[in-house]
C-alpha positions as CSV (number, residue, x, y, z in Angstrom):
1,X,-45.5,-92.9,26.9
2,X,-45.7,-92.3,24.2
3,X,-45.1,-88.6,23.1
4,X,-45.2,-88.5,19.3
5,X,-48.0,-90.0,15.8
6,X,-47.5,-94.5,15.1
7,X,-44.1,-94.5,18.1
8,X,-42.5,-96.7,16.9
9,X,-41.5,-97.1,20.1
10,X,-44.0,-99.3,21.3
11,X,-44.6,-101.1,18.6
12,X,-40.6,-102.2,18.9
13,X,-40.8,-103.5,22.4
14,X,-44.6,-105.6,21.8
15,X,-43.2,-106.8,18.1
16,X,-42.5,-110.6,19.1
17,X,-45.9,-111.1,21.2
18,X,-48.1,-109.1,18.3
19,X,-48.4,-112.6,16.6
20,X,-49.7,-114.3,20.1
21,X,-53.0,-112.4,20.2
22,X,-55.9,-114.4,18.1
23,X,-58.0,-111.2,18.1
24,X,-55.4,-110.2,15.7
25,X,-54.8,-112.4,13.8
26,X,-58.5,-113.5,13.1
27,X,-58.9,-109.4,12.0
28,X,-55.7,-108.8,10.2
29,X,-57.3,-112.6,7.9
30,X,-60.5,-110.4,7.9
31,X,-59.0,-107.5,6.5
32,X,-56.9,-109.1,4.2
33,X,-59.7,-111.2,2.7
34,X,-61.8,-108.7,1.9
35,X,-58.8,-106.8,0.3
36,X,-58.6,-109.5,-2.1
37,X,-62.7,-109.8,-3.0
38,X,-62.6,-105.7,-3.8
39,X,-59.4,-105.3,-5.8
40,X,-58.9,-109.0,-6.6
41,X,-55.1,-108.8,-6.8
42,X,-53.5,-110.9,-10.2
43,X,-49.6,-111.5,-11.0
44,X,-49.2,-108.6,-13.0
45,X,-49.1,-106.2,-10.1
46,X,-47.2,-104.6,-7.6
47,X,-48.4,-104.1,-4.2
48,X,-47.0,-101.8,-1.1
49,X,-48.2,-101.7,2.0
50,X,-48.0,-99.1,5.0
51,X,-47.3,-100.7,8.3
52,X,-47.4,-103.9,7.3
53,X,-46.5,-105.1,11.2
54,X,-45.3,-108.2,11.2
55,X,-46.6,-109.4,7.9
56,X,-50.2,-110.9,9.2
57,X,-52.1,-109.3,6.4
58,X,-48.9,-109.4,3.6
59,X,-48.6,-113.3,3.7
60,X,-51.6,-113.9,2.7
61,X,-51.4,-110.2,-0.2
62,X,-47.8,-111.4,-1.1
63,X,-48.6,-115.2,-2.7
64,X,-51.2,-113.0,-5.0
65,X,-48.9,-109.8,-6.5
66,X,-46.0,-110.1,-9.2
67,X,-44.0,-108.1,-6.2
68,X,-44.9,-106.9,-2.3
69,X,-43.1,-104.0,-1.2
70,X,-44.2,-103.9,2.9
71,X,-43.6,-100.5,4.4
72,X,-43.1,-100.1,8.2
73,X,-42.1,-97.1,10.7
74,X,-40.4,-100.3,13.6
75,X,-36.9,-102.1,12.8
76,X,-38.9,-105.6,15.1
77,X,-42.3,-105.8,13.5
78,X,-39.9,-105.4,9.6
79,X,-37.4,-108.5,11.4
80,X,-40.6,-110.3,12.4
81,X,-41.8,-110.4,8.9
82,X,-38.0,-111.4,7.4
83,X,-38.0,-114.4,9.7
84,X,-41.9,-114.7,8.7
85,X,-40.7,-114.5,4.3
86,X,-37.7,-116.5,5.4
87,X,-39.1,-119.3,6.3
88,X,-41.7,-119.5,3.8
89,X,-38.9,-118.9,1.2
90,X,-40.8,-115.9,-0.4
91,X,-39.3,-114.0,-2.7
92,X,-41.9,-110.7,-4.4
93,X,-41.1,-109.4,-1.1
94,X,-38.9,-106.6,0.5
95,X,-39.3,-104.9,2.8
96,X,-38.5,-101.1,3.8
97,X,-37.9,-99.2,7.2
98,X,-39.3,-96.2,6.3
99,X,-41.9,-93.4,7.6
100,X,-44.4,-92.6,4.4
101,X,-46.8,-90.4,7.3
102,X,-43.0,-87.7,7.0
103,X,-42.7,-85.9,4.2
104,X,-39.1,-85.7,4.3
105,X,-38.9,-89.1,5.3
106,X,-36.4,-90.8,1.8
107,X,-38.4,-93.3,0.7
108,X,-36.2,-94.9,-1.5
109,X,-39.2,-95.8,-3.5
110,X,-38.8,-94.5,-7.5
111,X,-41.7,-96.8,-9.1
112,X,-45.0,-96.3,-8.9
113,X,-47.6,-99.4,-8.1
114,X,-51.2,-100.7,-9.0
115,X,-52.1,-101.8,-5.5
116,X,-51.5,-99.9,-1.4
117,X,-53.2,-100.8,0.7
118,X,-52.7,-101.0,4.7
119,X,-54.9,-103.1,7.9
120,X,-54.9,-100.4,11.5
121,X,-52.8,-98.5,10.2
122,X,-54.4,-95.1,8.8
123,X,-55.6,-93.4,12.7
124,X,-51.1,-93.8,13.8
125,X,-50.7,-90.6,11.2
126,X,-51.3,-87.7,12.1
127,X,-51.6,-85.6,8.5
128,X,-54.6,-87.3,7.3
129,X,-55.5,-85.2,4.3
130,X,-52.1,-84.9,3.5
131,X,-51.0,-88.3,3.6
132,X,-53.4,-88.7,1.4
133,X,-51.4,-87.0,-1.8
134,X,-48.4,-89.0,-0.8
135,X,-50.2,-92.7,-1.3
136,X,-52.0,-90.5,-4.1
137,X,-48.5,-90.1,-5.8
138,X,-47.8,-93.2,-5.4
139,X,-49.9,-94.8,-7.4
140,X,-50.0,-95.8,-10.8
141,X,-52.8,-94.0,-13.5
142,X,-56.3,-96.3,-12.1
143,X,-54.6,-97.7,-8.9
144,X,-56.3,-99.0,-6.4
145,X,-56.2,-97.7,-2.4
146,X,-57.7,-100.0,0.1
147,X,-57.2,-99.0,3.7
148,X,-58.7,-100.8,6.5
149,X,-59.1,-99.3,9.2
150,X,-61.5,-98.3,12.4
151,X,-65.8,-96.9,12.4
152,X,-65.8,-93.0,13.7
153,X,-65.3,-94.9,18.0
154,X,-65.6,-92.6,21.5
155,X,-60.8,-93.1,22.1
156,X,-61.3,-95.6,24.5
157,X,-60.5,-97.8,22.2
158,X,-56.3,-97.5,22.9
159,X,-55.8,-98.6,26.1
160,X,-53.7,-96.1,26.6
161,X,-55.8,-92.7,26.7
162,X,-51.9,-90.7,25.9
163,X,-51.2,-91.6,22.9
164,X,-52.0,-90.5,20.1
165,X,-54.3,-91.0,17.9
166,X,-56.9,-90.4,15.2
167,X,-60.0,-92.4,17.2
168,X,-61.5,-93.8,14.0
169,X,-62.4,-92.1,11.0
170,X,-66.3,-90.6,10.3
171,X,-66.8,-91.9,6.4
172,X,-68.1,-88.8,5.1
173,X,-65.1,-86.7,6.0
174,X,-62.6,-89.8,4.8
175,X,-64.3,-89.3,1.5
176,X,-63.9,-86.4,0.8
177,X,-60.0,-86.0,1.7
178,X,-59.9,-89.5,-0.5
179,X,-61.4,-87.0,-3.1
180,X,-58.7,-84.8,-2.4
181,X,-55.6,-86.1,-3.3
182,X,-57.2,-87.5,-6.0
183,X,-58.9,-90.8,-5.2
184,X,-62.6,-91.7,-6.0
185,X,-63.9,-93.4,-3.1
186,X,-65.3,-96.4,-4.4
187,X,-67.4,-98.5,-1.7
188,X,-66.5,-98.8,2.5
189,X,-67.8,-101.7,3.6
190,X,-68.0,-102.8,7.2
191,X,-65.3,-106.3,6.6
192,X,-64.8,-107.2,11.0
193,X,-66.4,-106.0,14.4
194,X,-63.7,-106.1,17.2
195,X,-65.4,-107.1,21.1
196,X,-63.1,-105.7,23.5
197,X,-63.0,-104.1,27.0
198,X,-62.7,-100.0,26.6
199,X,-61.2,-98.4,29.8
200,X,-64.0,-99.0,31.4
201,X,-62.7,-102.3,31.2
202,X,-66.4,-102.4,29.7
203,X,-67.5,-104.7,27.3
204,X,-67.4,-103.1,23.4
205,X,-67.6,-102.8,20.4
206,X,-65.6,-101.6,17.3
207,X,-66.1,-101.9,14.2
208,X,-63.6,-101.9,11.4
209,X,-64.2,-101.0,7.1
210,X,-62.7,-101.4,4.3
211,X,-62.8,-98.4,2.0
212,X,-61.3,-99.2,-1.6
213,X,-60.4,-96.2,-4.4
214,X,-59.1,-95.0,-7.8
215,X,-57.0,-92.8,-8.1
216,X,-58.6,-90.5,-11.6
217,X,-56.9,-89.7,-15.0
218,X,-55.5,-85.3,-13.9
219,X,-59.0,-84.4,-16.4
220,X,-61.3,-86.1,-13.7
221,X,-58.9,-84.3,-10.4
222,X,-60.2,-81.1,-10.9
């Protein structure tokens, strides 16, 4: 059982079967479509995706931007996405095995980005407020973030009760953390409703939001 936040062991074990789940693929497509609608990516943008997994969202966004750096903590997930990139002949995606959630990690990132996004990753990161400040530092002035994640839920979404995760997010609290990181929230939108059994095997609805925010300049971060 996982004993740390964002345990890469679990995702390494599940990487090869990750795309077999049709619900997971449907969610990823909805997230990608929502990100495109909200952020209007174009071929001048440098994009960063953290928690890219097997690239279900990556493969939708990559053709629309100048370059995309796809990051994950799971080496096996990255192996899957690398194979997809090779087969598709995509040349503008760079993969990076690192953990943005660790302040001490050597990120290997020396540029700033116009778009930073993720899908269902933020709830795996312990220190949300600190992480958002690090993300803000990677954004170009006027850059945009787009995060898809769970609304606050009853703790039944994940099958393993010992898995260390946030049980979704209160939108107001997350908005306050974004503002504290110098990111001005633009919108929260419900983009998907997932129906899955909870741990008591009763069907339950879990809503997924997309939040977008713009990096404020220094004059507006006071």
